[in-house]
N, C-alpha and C positions, 0 to 999 in steps of 0.2 A: 521247878516249874518255869518254863520259858514263855508263858503267855503274858503279853503286855496289855494292860487295860488303861485307857485314857478317859478321864472323867472331866468333862466340861472345861477343857483347857482354853484359857484366854491369855493373850499377850498383846501389849501395846509398846510402841517406841515413839516417844514424843507425840502422844495422843493419836498416833496412827494405829489402827487395829491391824495386827499382823496375824493373829489367830483368834477366831470368833467361835467360842463354844464347841471345840472339837471333842467329840464323844464317840469312841468306838473301841473295839478290842481286836487284838492280833493273835491269832491262834498259835499255840505252841508248835514249833517245828515247821512253820510255814515260811514261804518266801513272799514277803509283803512289800509292795512298792508304793511310795508316795510320788505321784506324778503331777507335774504342773509347770507353768511358765515361771521364769525368774520373778521373785518377789511375791509368790503366792503363799508363802509361809511354811513350805514343806521342810526346808533345812532348819528353820527355827524350831519346828516341832521335833525334829530328830535330835537337836541339841538339848531340848528340854528333857527328852527321854534319857539322854546321856548324862544330864546333870550339869552341863556347861552353861545353860541359860535357865533362869527362874521365871516361871509363869506367874501372872498376877492372881489368877484363879485356877482352880482345878487340881486334880490329883493324878499321879502316875503310880500304877501298881505293876509289880512283877509277880505274877501269880496272885497269891493272897497277901503279899507283902507290900505295904505302902512305902515307896522309895522316893516320894516327892522331895523330901528334905535331906536325903542322903548325899554325901559327897560322891563325885563320879567314880572314884576308886573303890567305893563301898557298894556299888550297885550290881556287880556281877554282869556288867554290860561292856562289850568291847566295841571300839569304833575305828574304822578306817577312814582317814580324812581324804579330802579331794586332792590335796598336794602330797599325800602319803606321810608327811611329817617324820621322815626317817633321819637318822643321825649320819650326815655325809662323811664324817671323819672315822666312823666305825665300820667294821666289815659286816657281812651278812649275818654271821653267827652272833656277833655282839649285839646287833640290832634286835634280833629275835629273842636273845637271852635277856635283854634289858628289863622287861617287865617281870620276868621270873626271878631276877636278882633282887628286885625291889620287894618281891614276896618272900625273899630269904629262903628260897628252895636250896637244897643241897646240890653241889656241883654235878654229881652223877645224874640226878633227876633233871637238872637243867639241860644237860647234854642229851639225855634221852628225848626230852620234849622238843628241843631244837631240831634234832635229826628227824623226829617223827613228822614235824610240820614242814620241814624242808622237803621231805619226800612227798608230802601231801600236795604241795604247790609246785611240784616238778622242778625243784632247785637243788636236788642232791648233787654235791660236789661244788656248790657255789659258796660254801661257808666262809672261805678265806677271802673272797672277793670284796673289794671296797664298794660301797653302795653307789658312790658317784661315778663308778665305771660301768654301771649296769644300764641297760635300756629301760625305757619307760615301763614296758610290760613286766620286766624282771623286778623293777623297783616296786611295782604294784603287788607282785607276788610276795615280796619280802614284807611289805606292810600288812598284807593279809595273814601271813604266817606269824608275824609278831603279835597280832591281835588274837589269833586263834590259839596260840601257845599258852595264853593265860586261861584258856578254857572257860570263856564267859558263857552265860546262859542265853544271851542275846547278842547278835552281831549287827552293828549299824554300819552302813556303807553310804558315804556322802558323795554322790556323783563320781565314783572311783574310775570310771572309764572315760571321762571327759577330756583327759589329756593325751589320749591314745589316738593313733590314726585309725581310719575306718576298718581296715582289715584286721588289725590287732584287737580292736573293740569287739568285733564279731567273735574272734577266738576266745577272748577273755570272758564274754558273756556265757559261753558254753562251759568254760572251766569253773567259773564262780558258781554257777548253778549246780554243776556236778559235785563240787566240794560241799556245798550246802546240803545237797541231798544225801551225800555220804555221811556227813556228821549229824544230820537231823537237827541242826541248830536253828532256832528262830532268827530270821534275818529280815531286817528292814532296809530297803534300798531306796535311795532318793535319786530321782532323775527328771530331766525335762524332755527326755528322748522317748517318744511313744514306742519305738521299735524295741528298745531295751525293756520297757515295761511289759509289752505284750509277749515277748519271747521268753522272759525269765520268771515271771510272777505266777504265784498261785492265786493271789488277789491283788487288786490295785485300788488305791484310794486316790481319786482325782481332786486336786485342790484348785480353787480360784478365789482370789481376794480374801485369803485367810479362812475360807470355809471348805469343808470336805463336801463336795458336790455329789459324788457317787462312789460306792464301793461295790466291787464285784469281781468275778473272774475275768481274765482278758477277753474271753469270748462274749461274756455278758456286757462288758463295757463297750466293746466294739460293735456288737450286733444290736444291743438294746439300750442306746443312750437315753438318759432320763430327761434331758432337756436340750435346748438348742446349743448351749455352750459345749456340752460333752460331744454332741453330734459334730460340731465344727472343729473341735480340738483333736478328736481321735479319728484317724483315717482321713480319707479324701472324699468329701461328701458334697452334694449339691443341696444347699440349705436355702429354703424360700419361706418368706412370711406369706401366709395364705389366709383365706377364709374357707372354712369347710361347711358345705351345705349340700344336703341330699346326696351324700356319698361322693361328693366331688370336691377336690381341693382347687380353689380358684387362685391362680398365680397372677393373671391379668385378665382382661375382658375376653381375650381369645384363647388363652392357654389354660385349659382345665384338665385335671387328672382324676380318673376314677380311683377311689381309695376303698379300704375295707369298710364294710357296713358299720354304722354306729360310731365311727371315728370322729372325735372332736379335738380341735386344737388350733393353734395359731401359727405353727410352723410345720413344714415337712422336710424330711431328710432322706436323700437318695444316694447311696454309695455309688461312686462313679464306676466301680467294677460290676455293678448289678444292671447297668444299662447296656442293652444290646445295640450295636451300631452296624448298619449294613448299607451297601450301595444298591441292593435290590429291595423292592417293596416288600415289607414284612407282612405275612398272611395272618393278620389279626385285626380285630376291630377295637381292641382295648388299649388305650395309651400308646398308640403309634403316631409318631410325628415326623414331618419332613423338615429338614433344616439345612443350613449351609455351614460348612467347616470354616471357622475363623482362624484357628491356630492348631498346630500339631506339635506336641512335645514328646520327643523320644527319650525314654528313661531307662533304656537297656532291657530290663525284664518286661516292661510294658510300654505302650504308647498311649498318650492321652490326647483325645480329640476334643476341642472346645467348639461346640456347635451352637449356632444362633437359631433358636426356635421361637418364632413369634416375638422377637425382641429380647428373649431371655437367653443367657449363656448357660449351656448344659455341658458338664464334663462327663465324658465316657471313656473308659479305659479298655484296651485290648491287650492280652498277653502276647508277647512276641515269641514265636517259635517257628520251626521249619515247616509246620503244617499250615500256617496262617498266610494266605495269599491276598489279604486285604491291603490294597494299595490306594488309599484315597489321597487327594491333594487338597490344599487350601482353596477355598471358594467352591469346592465340589459339593453337590447336593447329596445328602445321605438320609437314611431313615433311622430313627431311634425308637426302641421299644422299652417302655418302663413298666415292668411287671408290678401289679398291685401289691404283691407281698414284699417288694423291695422298698415300698414307700412307708416310712415311719412317721406317724403323725404325733407331734409333740405339743403339749399344752403351753410351754413357756420356753 
C-alpha cells in the first residue's frame, strides 16, 4: 500500500512553530504536491515523512503501517533531493547501483534494474559517463533513476526542478509526470512554483505558516480559493477588502460591484483573465466601468493592463494572438466588464 496518512503532525524549531497540526492523507498512486512559499513548512513535512526529521507530535502511516519511528532506510520510501546528492566520482551506472548494492542484490539483478531505470529516464547508453560531466537535466534523471531502482512504495521529490533553466524545467515536468503515471507510484512533490503544482498534480496542499490551508485538485484550488490567502497566492487576481450589502460588494464609496445573491464576506477575488477590457462602450448595465490605463505589461502569451477605476487599480489580461487587434495605450480610456460569476466572495 502506498497511501500516506499524516495524523496531527507538529514541529517546532527554537520555539518557532514550523508545522501546526497537519492532518490529511495522500491517496495511493496519486501525484500530490506540497505548495507554498519558503519557510511555510512543506520541506520539513517531506523530511518527516522520509524519516530525516522527527516531529514533536503526530504519527505517519504508510498504508496501515505506523512508520513514525522507523529509520529512513526501513520505510520503503525514496527521496530525490534538491541538489540530487549524487556521487561525483562515480559513473552513472555506479550511482544507480549504489542503493541496490546496499540491499545486497545479486550482480545480475542489479544490472537488470539499472538498465531498466536507465531506459525509463531516457539515459540508455549513459551508464559509463561520469556524473560530473552531465548536464543538470541529465543529473536529475540519474537521481530519479537511482531512487526508483530501489522500487520504493512512495517517491518524494524536494524541489527537483529548481536548479534547471526555464525550458528544461518545462520539459522535465512532463517527463516526471509521465514516469509517475507509468509506474503508478505514490509521489509527493514539494515546490514554491504554482505553475509546476498546477500542471503536474492530481491534488495540491497549499501551506502557509506551518498550516495546510487548502487541499484540492489544481482546478479546485485555482477556481475556488477558500480564503484571501489562497486567492492572492494562486494565479493573478484582483483582491479587495469589501463590505457586502444587498448583493453589492462595496470597494469604496463610488465603486460598487453586483455579486451573487446571498453572498456574504469580507473580501472579493476577481481573476485578471476574467475581466473584459474594451476601447468601445460595452453593452451591459451590470458591472461595467470606465477607467484610464496606467500601465501595460507585455508577457508574451498575454498582456496585462492596469486600469484606474474610481481610484482603484484593476488588473485585466488579454491573450496575445494574430486575431487580437486591441491596441490601447497608457492614459487611454477603456471600459471594463466584470461578470458576476467571476467575482468570488470570501469570508476571510
